[in-house]
C-alpha positions in Angstrom: 6.3 -9.9 12.1 3.5 -6.6 12.2 5.8 -4.7 10.5 6.4 -7.3 7.7 2.9 -7.6 7.3 2.2 -3.5 7.2 4.4 -3.4 4.3 3.6 -6.8 2.5 2.3 -4.8 -0.5 5.8 -3.3 -1.5 7.0 -6.5 -2.6 4.6 -5.8 -5.6 7.2 -3.6 -7.2 10.2 -5.3 -7.8 7.4 -7.6 -9.1 6.3 -5.1 -11.6 9.8 -4.3 -12.4 10.3 -7.9 -14.0 7.5 -8.2 -15.8 6.8 -4.6 -17.7 8.2 -2.8 -20.2 11.4 -0.7 -19.7 9.3 2.4 -21.0 6.4 1.0 -18.7 8.0 0.7 -15.6 8.0 4.4 -14.4 3.9 4.5 -14.6 4.0 0.9 -13.1 5.7 1.9 -10.0 3.4 5.0 -9.8 0.2 2.9 -10.2 1.5 0.4 -6.9 2.9 3.6 -4.9 -0.7 5.4 -5.6 -2.4 2.5 -4.7 -0.5 1.7 -1.7 -0.9 5.2 -0.8 -4.8 5.2 -1.4 -5.3 1.7 0.5 -3.2 3.2 3.6 -5.7 6.6 3.7 -8.9 4.1 3.2 -7.5 2.2 6.2 -7.0 5.2 7.8 -10.8 6.9 7.2 -12.3 3.5 8.2 -10.2 3.5 11.5 -11.2 6.9 12.3 -14.5 6.5 11.7 -14.6 3.8 14.2 -15.9 1.4 11.2 -12.7 -0.8 11.7 -14.4 -4.2 10.3 -16.7 -2.5 8.0 -20.3 -1.1 8.6 -22.5 -4.0 8.4 -19.8 -6.8 9.8 -20.4 -9.3 7.4 -16.7 -9.7 7.4 -14.6 -11.1 10.2 -11.4 -9.7 8.6 -10.1 -5.9 9.4 -10.0 -3.4 6.3 -5.9 -3.9 5.8 -6.6 -7.5 5.0 -10.0 -6.3 3.0 -7.9 -3.8 1.2 -4.8 -5.8 0.6 -6.5 -8.7 -1.4 -8.9 -6.2 -3.2 -5.7 -4.2 -4.4 -3.9 -7.2 -4.6 -6.1 -8.8 -7.6 -5.9 -5.2 -9.2 -1.9 -5.6 -8.9 -2.4 -8.8 -10.5 -4.8 -7.8 -13.4 -2.5 -4.4 -13.9 0.4 -6.1 -14.7 -0.9 -9.2 -16.7 -2.4 -6.0 -19.1 1.0 -4.4 -19.1 2.6 -7.6 -19.8 0.6 -8.5 -23.0 0.3 -5.2 -24.0 3.9 -4.1 -24.9 3.7 -1.4 -27.5 1.4 0.6 -25.8 3.0 3.3 -24.4 2.2 7.4 -23.5 -0.9 8.7 -23.1 -3.1 5.3 -23.8 -0.9 3.5 -20.7 -1.4 6.4 -18.3 -5.3 6.5 -19.2 -5.0 2.5 -18.8 -3.5 3.1 -15.2 -5.7 5.5 -13.9 -8.8 3.5 -14.8 -7.8 0.7 -13.3 -6.6 3.1 -10.4 -10.1 4.2 -9.7 -11.6 0.7 -10.3 -9.5 -0.1 -7.7 -10.3 2.6 -5.6 -14.0 2.1 -5.6 -14.1 -1.5 -5.2 -11.7 -1.4 -2.4 -13.9 1.2 -1.1 -17.1 -1.1 -1.6 -15.4 -4.3 0.2 -14.2 -2.5 3.2 -17.8 -1.5 3.9 -18.8 -4.5 4.0 
């Protein structure tokens, strides 16, 4: 069961393929893959420095649970925005994807440090 839980966020890739338009699919999968990789890098960093439960220990969950919740919220927001803007393509959609990626990164970093 641990392996399934470790890769639980992969379920967002097929969901994204069904929600976004055909022209946006590659960007949506790239966004989710980049977020998955960044979350794992953040978790590894927190474990390596010895603060898997954060610097302040305000929350009892470990960094994986926190990252999974934060990034899942941003996946939902990203897919909702992509679904309701089907005519957005090219540089505008990429710029939105990058903006949401960095917003998710900074938010998850803050939550993991709590």
